[in-house]
PASEBA-1860 file (N, C-alpha, C; in nm, 3 decimals):
! residues 257
1> XXXXXXXX> 0.076/-0.099/-0.025/0.009/0.042/-0.003/0.096/0.060/0.020 ~ 0.050/0.202/-0.096/0.188/0.329/-0.122/0.109/0.405/0.011 ~ 0.312/0.437/0.060/0.223/0.609/0.187/0.280/0.692/0.111 ~ 0.244/0.795/0.063/0.325/0.898/-0.022/0.247/1.075/0.015 ~ 0.328/1.120/-0.010/0.269/1.278/0.002/0.255/1.308/-0.211 ~ 0.206/1.408/-0.185/0.199/1.412/-0.411/0.326/1.501/-0.445 ~ 0.400/1.516/-0.312/0.512/1.604/-0.416/0.661/1.512/-0.433 ~ 0.571/1.376/-0.347/0.686/1.270/-0.381/0.663/1.173/-0.479
9> XXXXXXXX> 0.540/1.191/-0.518/0.471/1.139/-0.624/0.513/1.226/-0.759 ~ 0.474/1.326/-0.749/0.552/1.390/-0.896/0.687/1.433/-0.881 ~ 0.740/1.388/-0.831/0.906/1.321/-0.843/0.929/1.173/-0.874 ~ 0.869/1.114/-0.815/0.891/0.982/-0.885/0.828/1.005/-1.040 ~ 0.739/1.022/-1.082/0.684/1.022/-1.186/0.772/1.096/-1.280 ~ 0.863/1.201/-1.226/0.932/1.249/-1.332/1.059/1.175/-1.368 ~ 1.137/1.132/-1.259/1.221/1.026/-1.267/1.255/0.902/-1.309 ~ 1.038/0.866/-1.358/1.051/0.765/-1.392/0.994/0.794/-1.590
17> XXXXXXXX> 1.046/0.869/-1.609/0.913/0.948/-1.667/0.963/0.857/-1.820 ~ 1.102/0.782/-1.813/1.144/0.708/-1.957/1.105/0.626/-1.944 ~ 1.071/0.527/-1.871/1.046/0.375/-1.874/0.887/0.430/-1.860 ~ 0.822/0.513/-1.856/0.707/0.472/-1.830/0.619/0.483/-1.993 ~ 0.694/0.602/-2.074/0.712/0.661/-2.232/0.723/0.488/-2.271 ~ 0.840/0.407/-2.203/0.857/0.289/-2.267/0.744/0.123/-2.287 ~ 0.657/0.200/-2.172/0.602/0.087/-2.139/0.463/0.148/-2.204 ~ 0.432/0.272/-2.277/0.328/0.267/-2.343/0.335/0.347/-2.476
25> XXXXXXXX> 0.463/0.308/-2.484/0.468/0.246/-2.647/0.489/0.374/-2.733 ~ 0.569/0.526/-2.710/0.540/0.659/-2.747/0.458/0.709/-2.677 ~ 0.463/0.852/-2.801/0.353/0.938/-2.718/0.395/1.096/-2.604 ~ 0.412/1.102/-2.548/0.447/1.225/-2.509/0.605/1.273/-2.555 ~ 0.695/1.214/-2.536/0.800/1.266/-2.604/0.855/1.271/-2.779 ~ 0.751/1.183/-2.852/0.719/1.208/-2.954/0.683/1.363/-3.033 ~ 0.623/1.397/-2.903/0.535/1.592/-2.907/0.609/1.655/-2.863 ~ 0.708/1.545/-2.819/0.836/1.693/-2.780/0.743/1.775/-2.629
33> XXXXXXXX> 0.654/1.697/-2.577/0.568/1.747/-2.429/0.684/1.690/-2.348 ~ 0.586/1.690/-2.191/0.634/1.572/-2.085/0.497/1.489/-2.056 ~ 0.424/1.571/-2.040/0.270/1.472/-2.054/0.249/1.418/-2.150 ~ 0.111/1.340/-2.175/0.082/1.236/-1.984/0.214/1.185/-1.938 ~ 0.204/1.110/-1.825/0.274/1.057/-1.719/0.218/0.953/-1.700 ~ 0.267/0.745/-1.708/0.140/0.725/-1.618/0.281/0.619/-1.604 ~ 0.265/0.631/-1.412/0.361/0.530/-1.353/0.303/0.441/-1.244 ~ 0.360/0.285/-1.257/0.271/0.164/-1.178/0.385/0.138/-1.073
41> XXXXXXXX> 0.348/0.065/-0.964/0.453/-0.015/-0.902/0.445/-0.127/-0.987 ~ 0.575/-0.206/-0.948/0.584/-0.341/-0.987/0.575/-0.324/-1.161 ~ 0.601/-0.449/-1.157/0.560/-0.485/-1.376/0.495/-0.502/-1.466 ~ 0.359/-0.464/-1.389/0.213/-0.438/-1.430/0.202/-0.374/-1.581 ~ 0.265/-0.382/-1.719/0.236/-0.318/-1.769/0.104/-0.293/-1.836 ~ 0.052/-0.463/-1.850/-0.043/-0.477/-1.907/-0.135/-0.309/-1.846 ~ -0.151/-0.261/-1.681/-0.225/-0.191/-1.627/-0.182/-0.097/-1.626 ~ -0.030/-0.059/-1.714/0.029/0.071/-1.786/-0.048/0.114/-1.902
49> XXXXXXXX> -0.007/0.021/-1.970/-0.102/0.011/-2.094/-0.254/0.109/-2.119 ~ -0.309/-0.011/-2.022/-0.480/0.028/-2.010/-0.460/0.162/-1.957 ~ -0.407/0.268/-1.866/-0.426/0.383/-1.847/-0.370/0.469/-1.921 ~ -0.255/0.398/-2.023/-0.195/0.488/-2.106/-0.276/0.523/-2.220 ~ -0.323/0.416/-2.271/-0.461/0.401/-2.369/-0.612/0.538/-2.346 ~ -0.612/0.560/-2.203/-0.715/0.607/-2.153/-0.643/0.789/-2.128 ~ -0.585/0.815/-2.097/-0.502/0.926/-2.069/-0.403/0.996/-2.193 ~ -0.383/0.883/-2.294/-0.315/0.984/-2.425/-0.399/0.988/-2.562
57> XXXXXXXX> -0.558/0.970/-2.514/-0.666/0.934/-2.569/-0.626/1.093/-2.719 ~ -0.701/1.124/-2.811/-0.716/1.220/-2.903/-0.731/1.337/-2.809 ~ -0.707/1.491/-2.872/-0.729/1.584/-2.778/-0.674/1.619/-2.654 ~ -0.722/1.683/-2.580/-0.700/1.694/-2.473/-0.644/1.528/-2.378 ~ -0.637/1.443/-2.484/-0.703/1.300/-2.355/-0.723/1.289/-2.298 ~ -0.799/1.187/-2.164/-0.819/1.099/-2.048/-0.835/1.191/-1.960 ~ -0.951/1.188/-1.897/-0.958/1.197/-1.733/-0.808/1.088/-1.631 ~ -0.770/1.193/-1.596/-0.632/1.094/-1.537/-0.721/1.021/-1.420
65> XXXXXXXX> -0.824/1.086/-1.352/-0.902/0.947/-1.246/-0.934/0.837/-1.339 ~ -1.001/0.818/-1.480/-1.045/0.725/-1.604/-0.976/0.626/-1.596 ~ -0.797/0.737/-1.687/-0.724/0.698/-1.617/-0.608/0.515/-1.505 ~ -0.623/0.637/-1.429/-0.630/0.523/-1.284/-0.709/0.416/-1.269 ~ -0.773/0.418/-1.304/-0.948/0.343/-1.237/-0.919/0.231/-1.402 ~ -0.900/0.290/-1.538/-0.853/0.215/-1.658/-0.763/0.076/-1.585 ~ -0.653/0.176/-1.572/-0.514/0.078/-1.567/-0.517/-0.061/-1.418 ~ -0.606/0.039/-1.316/-0.598/-0.075/-1.219/-0.742/-0.176/-1.218
73> XXXXXXXX> -0.833/-0.193/-1.280/-0.889/-0.275/-1.324/-0.881/-0.355/-1.465 ~ -0.767/-0.388/-1.497/-0.684/-0.448/-1.547/-0.625/-0.534/-1.487 ~ -0.568/-0.475/-1.384/-0.497/-0.539/-1.272/-0.591/-0.658/-1.238 ~ -0.698/-0.594/-1.156/-0.827/-0.676/-1.131/-0.825/-0.799/-1.250 ~ -0.869/-0.759/-1.342/-0.892/-0.845/-1.396/-0.819/-0.974/-1.442 ~ -0.679/-0.923/-1.460/-0.608/-1.000/-1.500/-0.561/-1.059/-1.358 ~ -0.536/-1.007/-1.252/-0.536/-1.096/-1.086/-0.350/-1.076/-1.089 ~ -0.302/-0.939/-1.128/-0.200/-0.903/-1.169/-0.097/-0.991/-0.960
81> XXXXXXXX> -0.020/-1.028/-1.009/0.057/-1.108/-0.917/-0.002/-1.244/-0.852 ~ -0.102/-1.215/-0.871/-0.191/-1.303/-0.804/-0.243/-1.295/-0.624 ~ -0.255/-1.147/-0.627/-0.355/-1.054/-0.512/-0.380/-0.988/-0.563 ~ -0.368/-0.933/-0.642/-0.537/-0.811/-0.706/-0.607/-0.812/-0.768 ~ -0.768/-0.789/-0.691/-0.851/-0.822/-0.794/-0.950/-0.963/-0.744 ~ -1.072/-0.964/-0.733/-1.101/-1.101/-0.759/-1.067/-1.278/-0.721 ~ -1.074/-1.341/-0.622/-0.961/-1.437/-0.670/-0.799/-1.439/-0.642 ~ -0.840/-1.358/-0.585/-0.693/-1.345/-0.509/-0.593/-1.385/-0.382
89> XXXXXXXX> -0.527/-1.279/-0.230/-0.510/-1.389/-0.167/-0.582/-1.322/-0.057 ~ -0.622/-1.464/-0.036/-0.681/-1.472/0.122/-0.695/-1.376/0.227 ~ -0.795/-1.420/0.275/-0.782/-1.333/0.420/-0.795/-1.491/0.530 ~ -0.750/-1.458/0.707/-0.731/-1.577/0.768/-0.872/-1.659/0.778 ~ -0.999/-1.613/0.687/-1.040/-1.671/0.733/-1.070/-1.764/0.577 ~ -1.017/-1.756/0.483/-0.988/-1.791/0.372/-1.071/-1.733/0.227 ~ -1.106/-1.600/0.268/-1.163/-1.584/0.265/-1.176/-1.443/0.135 ~ -1.197/-1.427/0.007/-1.126/-1.264/-0.074/-1.164/-1.188/-0.102
97> XXXXXXXX> -1.149/-1.019/-0.032/-1.191/-0.922/-0.002/-1.140/-0.840/-0.080 ~ -1.132/-0.697/-0.155/-1.114/-0.585/-0.206/-1.062/-0.494/-0.103 ~ -0.960/-0.450/-0.140/-0.919/-0.298/-0.061/-0.922/-0.184/-0.207 ~ -0.885/-0.091/-0.196/-0.878/0.026/-0.320/-0.898/0.136/-0.222 ~ -0.786/0.239/-0.277/-0.776/0.419/-0.309/-0.811/0.505/-0.418 ~ -0.864/0.592/-0.439/-0.814/0.630/-0.562/-0.836/0.834/-0.471 ~ -0.743/0.900/-0.495/-0.709/1.021/-0.487/-0.702/1.065/-0.680 ~ -0.837/1.247/-0.622/-0.772/1.299/-0.759/-0.699/1.452/-0.693
105> XXXXXXXX> -0.591/1.422/-0.788/-0.526/1.539/-0.738/-0.518/1.684/-0.763 ~ -0.619/1.736/-0.828/-0.629/1.810/-0.888/-0.805/1.909/-0.752 ~ -0.835/1.787/-0.661/-0.959/1.843/-0.577/-0.910/1.746/-0.432 ~ -0.822/1.697/-0.489/-0.761/1.699/-0.363/-0.901/1.594/-0.330 ~ -0.968/1.516/-0.341/-1.092/1.412/-0.303/-1.020/1.279/-0.277 ~ -1.061/1.220/-0.214/-1.003/1.018/-0.175/-1.163/0.944/-0.179 ~ -1.147/0.851/-0.241/-1.248/0.752/-0.200/-1.190/0.619/-0.211 ~ -1.247/0.545/-0.104/-1.152/0.446/-0.041/-1.288/0.341/0.018
113> XXXXXXXX> -1.243/0.168/-0.089/-1.337/0.064/-0.008/-1.204/0.013/0.095 ~ -1.254/-0.086/0.188/-1.170/-0.173/0.199/-1.275/-0.286/0.243 ~ -1.213/-0.436/0.280/-1.278/-0.542/0.338/-1.403/-0.591/0.248 ~ -1.402/-0.494/0.153/-1.567/-0.523/0.037/-1.540/-0.664/0.011 ~ -1.673/-0.695/-0.033/-1.707/-0.805/0.029/-1.768/-0.871/-0.142 ~ -1.793/-0.935/-0.184/-1.876/-0.983/-0.241/-1.895/-0.893/-0.368 ~ -1.807/-0.808/-0.426/-1.818/-0.741/-0.542/-1.662/-0.737/-0.567 ~ -1.696/-0.731/-0.721/-1.554/-0.727/-0.788/-1.439/-0.643/-0.862
121> XXXXXXXX> -1.542/-0.575/-0.827/-1.444/-0.416/-0.897/-1.444/-0.352/-0.775 ~ -1.286/-0.276/-0.725/-1.276/-0.286/-0.592/-1.239/-0.108/-0.701 ~ -1.173/-0.034/-0.774/-1.133/0.050/-0.769/-1.255/0.126/-0.843 ~ -1.324/0.093/-0.926/-1.500/0.078/-0.965/-1.550/0.238/-0.824 ~ -1.568/0.108/-0.717/-1.651/0.090/-0.566/-1.491/0.217/-0.560 ~ -1.414/0.257/-0.529/-1.303/0.367/-0.487/-1.376/0.472/-0.544 ~ -1.421/0.491/-0.644/-1.434/0.566/-0.729/-1.548/0.666/-0.692 ~ -1.666/0.544/-0.687/-1.777/0.602/-0.634/-1.770/0.646/-0.538
129> XXXXXXXX> -1.717/0.559/-0.443/-1.720/0.643/-0.282/-1.695/0.785/-0.262 ~ -1.611/0.844/-0.409/-1.513/0.968/-0.416/-1.596/1.046/-0.442 ~ -1.715/1.024/-0.564/-1.773/1.106/-0.622/-1.971/1.073/-0.608 ~ -1.974/1.029/-0.544/-2.134/1.023/-0.465/-2.121/1.023/-0.352 ~ -2.040/1.035/-0.260/-2.076/1.070/-0.066/-1.948/1.138/-0.022 ~ -2.007/1.166/0.110/-1.920/1.272/0.162/-1.777/1.225/0.243 ~ -1.786/1.048/0.202/-1.686/0.989/0.287/-1.565/1.028/0.267 ~ -1.484/0.877/0.296/-1.387/0.863/0.253/-1.304/0.749/0.239
137> XXXXXXXX> -1.427/0.680/0.303/-1.348/0.527/0.360/-1.483/0.420/0.387 ~ -1.568/0.351/0.279/-1.596/0.251/0.266/-1.565/0.059/0.356 ~ -1.656/0.014/0.442/-1.584/-0.106/0.491/-1.676/-0.193/0.499 ~ -1.644/-0.298/0.451/-1.716/-0.457/0.439/-1.842/-0.466/0.397 ~ -1.921/-0.536/0.511/-2.018/-0.469/0.428/-2.126/-0.338/0.392 ~ -2.101/-0.261/0.470/-2.149/-0.168/0.370/-2.088/-0.078/0.231 ~ -1.949/-0.115/0.243/-1.906/-0.093/0.120/-1.980/-0.138/0.027 ~ -2.025/-0.320/0.015/-2.065/-0.401/-0.055/-2.211/-0.351/-0.102
145> XXXXXXXX> -2.251/-0.284/-0.003/-2.442/-0.261/-0.008/-2.399/-0.133/-0.083 ~ -2.353/-0.046/-0.081/-2.318/0.053/-0.136/-2.241/0.060/-0.257 ~ -2.221/-0.051/-0.319/-2.150/-0.074/-0.488/-2.252/-0.167/-0.533 ~ -2.306/-0.207/-0.491/-2.467/-0.251/-0.582/-2.524/-0.158/-0.554 ~ -2.558/-0.104/-0.428/-2.696/-0.009/-0.498/-2.588/0.117/-0.631 ~ -2.492/0.109/-0.595/-2.433/0.214/-0.689/-2.441/0.165/-0.859 ~ -2.467/0.003/-0.846/-2.498/-0.046/-1.020/-2.340/-0.079/-1.063 ~ -2.254/-0.147/-0.958/-2.196/-0.250/-0.987/-2.239/-0.397/-0.997
153> XXXXXXXX> -2.140/-0.520/-1.030/-2.222/-0.541/-1.050/-2.147/-0.661/-0.914 ~ -2.311/-0.801/-0.861/-2.298/-0.875/-0.710/-2.457/-0.848/-0.710 ~ -2.428/-0.944/-0.569/-2.276/-1.078/-0.529/-2.247/-1.157/-0.561 ~ -2.114/-1.149/-0.587/-2.052/-1.291/-0.611/-1.947/-1.315/-0.540 ~ -1.916/-1.416/-0.549/-1.780/-1.457/-0.507/-1.667/-1.440/-0.548 ~ -1.635/-1.369/-0.473/-1.466/-1.349/-0.434/-1.370/-1.447/-0.501 ~ -1.369/-1.543/-0.420/-1.288/-1.696/-0.397/-1.241/-1.789/-0.597 ~ -1.184/-1.846/-0.551/-1.097/-1.867/-0.674/-1.037/-1.994/-0.628
161> XXXXXXXX> -1.059/-2.081/-0.695/-0.996/-2.239/-0.659/-0.813/-2.200/-0.626 ~ -0.752/-2.083/-0.670/-0.618/-2.120/-0.636/-0.612/-2.023/-0.544 ~ -0.707/-1.941/-0.471/-0.684/-1.809/-0.335/-0.710/-1.959/-0.260 ~ -0.851/-2.076/-0.196/-0.867/-2.190/-0.105/-0.731/-2.264/-0.113 ~ -0.674/-2.268/-0.232/-0.522/-2.405/-0.274/-0.414/-2.285/-0.164 ~ -0.403/-2.162/-0.204/-0.298/-2.140/-0.103/-0.299/-2.120/0.058 ~ -0.490/-2.090/0.062/-0.528/-2.068/0.214/-0.541/-2.202/0.287 ~ -0.544/-2.320/0.227/-0.568/-2.474/0.277/-0.361/-2.528/0.266
169> XXXXXXXX> -0.332/-2.392/0.216/-0.115/-2.453/0.181/-0.134/-2.396/0.307 ~ -0.132/-2.277/0.319/-0.139/-2.141/0.476/-0.127/-2.218/0.600 ~ -0.309/-2.284/0.613/-0.298/-2.347/0.713/-0.278/-2.437/0.781 ~ -0.182/-2.582/0.693/-0.171/-2.663/0.701/0.000/-2.629/0.778 ~ -0.010/-2.493/0.699/0.190/-2.493/0.778/0.173/-2.325/0.939 ~ 0.056/-2.473/0.961/0.012/-2.364/1.140/-0.057/-2.245/1.062 ~ 0.027/-2.156/0.958/-0.115/-2.075/0.927/0.026/-1.927/1.019 ~ 0.113/-1.952/0.889/0.258/-1.892/0.904/0.304/-1.870/0.703
177> XXXXXXXX> 0.371/-1.774/0.682/0.392/-1.591/0.809/0.235/-1.602/0.832 ~ 0.205/-1.509/0.918/0.131/-1.403/0.916/0.174/-1.275/0.980 ~ 0.070/-1.139/0.983/0.093/-1.018/1.015/0.085/-0.975/1.131 ~ 0.034/-1.073/1.283/0.038/-1.040/1.388/0.171/-0.985/1.419 ~ 0.209/-0.916/1.543/0.289/-0.912/1.589/0.244/-0.911/1.725 ~ 0.398/-0.908/1.845/0.394/-0.934/1.984/0.232/-1.031/2.052 ~ 0.228/-1.119/1.966/0.131/-1.178/2.036/0.191/-1.351/2.041 ~ 0.117/-1.370/2.098/0.088/-1.545/2.173/-0.014/-1.606/2.104
185> XXXXXXXX> 0.006/-1.747/2.008/-0.121/-1.778/1.945/-0.192/-1.868/2.093 ~ -0.283/-1.922/2.079/-0.316/-2.009/2.165/-0.366/-2.153/2.131 ~ -0.326/-2.148/1.988/-0.338/-2.271/1.892/-0.247/-2.275/1.792 ~ -0.222/-2.379/1.670/-0.131/-2.330/1.561/-0.208/-2.202/1.497 ~ -0.329/-2.163/1.544/-0.352/-2.047/1.406/-0.512/-2.001/1.516 ~ -0.427/-1.953/1.650/-0.457/-1.841/1.687/-0.606/-1.920/1.760 ~ -0.668/-1.839/1.854/-0.692/-1.675/1.819/-0.554/-1.702/1.946 ~ -0.533/-1.473/1.864/-0.366/-1.464/1.933/-0.445/-1.325/2.071
193> XXXXXXXX> -0.309/-1.306/2.149/-0.312/-1.248/2.282/-0.218/-1.179/2.322 ~ -0.224/-1.060/2.336/-0.125/-0.999/2.306/0.014/-1.002/2.463 ~ 0.129/-0.987/2.385/0.254/-1.002/2.543/0.306/-0.896/2.489 ~ 0.399/-0.859/2.627/0.526/-0.753/2.608/0.589/-0.779/2.599 ~ 0.688/-0.723/2.403/0.789/-0.768/2.407/0.839/-0.644/2.330 ~ 0.976/-0.593/2.362/1.059/-0.455/2.293/1.028/-0.494/2.122 ~ 0.934/-0.404/2.046/0.928/-0.365/1.930/1.113/-0.387/1.889 ~ 1.055/-0.437/1.747/1.224/-0.424/1.692/1.254/-0.287/1.633
201> XXXXXXXX> 1.334/-0.176/1.633/1.418/-0.086/1.617/1.498/-0.095/1.480 ~ 1.488/-0.038/1.354/1.564/-0.011/1.228/1.682/0.077/1.290 ~ 1.782/0.034/1.186/1.857/0.162/1.228/1.862/0.211/1.082 ~ 1.900/0.364/1.074/1.881/0.407/0.934/1.968/0.336/0.865 ~ 2.112/0.305/0.927/2.183/0.203/0.803/2.151/0.122/0.718 ~ 2.043/-0.025/0.842/1.985/-0.051/0.776/1.867/-0.077/0.663 ~ 1.786/0.060/0.707/1.714/0.134/0.582/1.776/0.137/0.441 ~ 1.853/0.225/0.486/1.952/0.301/0.346/2.012/0.130/0.266
209> XXXXXXXX> 2.092/-0.005/0.322/2.078/-0.102/0.316/1.990/-0.162/0.178 ~ 1.912/-0.137/0.246/1.799/-0.222/0.125/1.725/-0.140/0.010 ~ 1.756/0.005/-0.013/1.773/0.002/-0.150/1.863/0.053/-0.225 ~ 1.975/-0.016/-0.183/2.125/-0.035/-0.237/2.114/-0.131/-0.391 ~ 2.006/-0.202/-0.332/2.000/-0.302/-0.469/1.933/-0.263/-0.550 ~ 2.023/-0.355/-0.729/1.992/-0.259/-0.830/1.821/-0.316/-0.909 ~ 1.810/-0.414/-0.802/1.672/-0.521/-0.823/1.572/-0.371/-0.759 ~ 1.506/-0.315/-0.823/1.411/-0.242/-0.726/1.293/-0.315/-0.707
217> XXXXXXXX> 1.278/-0.488/-0.758/1.132/-0.596/-0.681/1.176/-0.635/-0.541 ~ 1.358/-0.601/-0.496/1.356/-0.691/-0.400/1.459/-0.610/-0.284 ~ 1.478/-0.635/-0.189/1.590/-0.566/-0.114/1.696/-0.635/-0.052 ~ 1.758/-0.550/-0.118/1.969/-0.591/-0.113/2.004/-0.711/-0.003 ~ 1.985/-0.657/0.117/1.943/-0.827/0.197/1.927/-0.889/0.180 ~ 1.892/-1.024/0.142/1.847/-1.164/0.151/1.807/-1.204/0.275 ~ 1.809/-1.191/0.398/1.789/-1.143/0.485/1.576/-1.116/0.526 ~ 1.591/-1.005/0.459/1.502/-0.910/0.489/1.379/-0.950/0.367
225> XXXXXXXX> 1.370/-1.011/0.283/1.315/-1.041/0.156/1.156/-1.120/0.183 ~ 1.205/-1.143/0.377/1.083/-1.229/0.424/1.021/-1.084/0.493 ~ 1.079/-0.966/0.485/0.997/-0.878/0.556/0.939/-0.755/0.456 ~ 1.025/-0.753/0.359/0.988/-0.650/0.224/1.010/-0.730/0.078 ~ 0.883/-0.757/0.001/0.910/-0.776/-0.060/0.752/-0.802/-0.206 ~ 0.797/-0.819/-0.313/0.684/-0.777/-0.332/0.478/-0.845/-0.313 ~ 0.530/-0.939/-0.278/0.436/-1.036/-0.254/0.451/-0.931/-0.106 ~ 0.453/-0.855/-0.023/0.452/-0.845/0.106/0.369/-0.672/0.103
233> XXXXXXXX> 0.437/-0.624/0.025/0.408/-0.469/0.044/0.306/-0.380/0.023 ~ 0.309/-0.339/-0.112/0.172/-0.292/-0.184/0.115/-0.435/-0.311 ~ 0.025/-0.404/-0.358/-0.013/-0.466/-0.462/-0.009/-0.404/-0.600 ~ -0.087/-0.284/-0.604/-0.070/-0.189/-0.738/-0.069/-0.033/-0.700 ~ -0.001/0.026/-0.702/-0.014/0.150/-0.701/0.001/0.239/-0.849 ~ -0.069/0.297/-0.844/-0.078/0.383/-0.981/-0.065/0.549/-1.012 ~ -0.005/0.636/-1.041/0.013/0.805/-1.121/-0.049/0.836/-1.202 ~ -0.077/0.954/-1.242/-0.138/0.976/-1.360/-0.104/1.055/-1.378
241> XXXXXXXX> -0.082/1.160/-1.486/-0.103/1.301/-1.497/-0.124/1.376/-1.691 ~ -0.243/1.414/-1.632/-0.312/1.339/-1.796/-0.221/1.503/-1.917 ~ -0.251/1.479/-2.025/-0.139/1.572/-2.092/-0.141/1.745/-2.061 ~ -0.306/1.783/-2.031/-0.277/1.944/-1.997/-0.260/1.953/-1.839 ~ -0.176/2.011/-1.849/-0.182/2.046/-1.712/-0.249/2.125/-1.595 ~ -0.344/2.193/-1.680/-0.428/2.315/-1.601/-0.567/2.249/-1.645 ~ -0.534/2.143/-1.727/-0.664/2.133/-1.748/-0.756/1.995/-1.600 ~ -0.916/2.035/-1.622/-1.025/2.014/-1.465/-0.987/1.816/-1.514
249> XXXXXXXX> -0.909/1.708/-1.369/-0.886/1.607/-1.324/-0.797/1.563/-1.444 ~ -0.624/1.671/-1.442/-0.527/1.668/-1.503/-0.443/1.602/-1.426 ~ -0.431/1.646/-1.286/-0.307/1.616/-1.182/-0.307/1.500/-1.102 ~ -0.207/1.459/-1.049/-0.181/1.384/-0.972/-0.284/1.268/-0.920 ~ -0.323/1.174/-0.943/-0.373/1.046/-0.975/-0.336/0.922/-0.876 ~ -0.390/0.912/-0.728/-0.263/0.801/-0.726/-0.376/0.746/-0.629 ~ -0.349/0.609/-0.654/-0.407/0.429/-0.634/-0.341/0.383/-0.551 ~ -0.422/0.331/-0.452/-0.313/0.234/-0.338/-0.444/0.107/-0.367
257> X> -0.334/-0.027/-0.395/-0.426/-0.130/-0.414/-0.408/-0.234/-0.273
END
């Protein structure tokens, strides 16, 4: 899940400009301009291409919001990395639920859903929260009811044979690894109870060491791969800037799923 401010993301966009054009198959550089730009975490090229097709359309191009929705919807359909969208990674109960967040960098509006059940379009639901409610986040059954009431398909089973198999294997491995900390389980798979344990503190040197690898998908130190890797960090985060920097819905749009 991406955690940053708009200024940092804009810097990332400009740093990654050349690689984004390569993924998009030309466009802005060929016309001598800087925009549009599409950036995504991880090598999800299909998602970047889907976003690019929207934002690089004729005229002033499509809305950056619509481009983000198109790009991340593509990842939901493709189940990028086995974690995004329906049929992806299950929770501790074996059920797949969806999280999505979208932000309009022009208006600073945000919409998000979390632990949403029975609706397969997470990013579209987040956009509906942003555009049609005064809320920032809807969760669980409330997110499901809202999404269906706004016309998204559902209810539907979000699990898949792959997600059920992943959950079964995890249970057989005594529910390890997991994201609990400072707890002790009553059995192999919980319930869990808090214990008094001193938190682990990382030094600045350790953190800098993680960033020194040429492979941006994995930390430099091999023993940290169980702590930080593409399968336990974020699923997909995407940022888009439209062609015309002063047009409506043109500025930074950030999604985290």
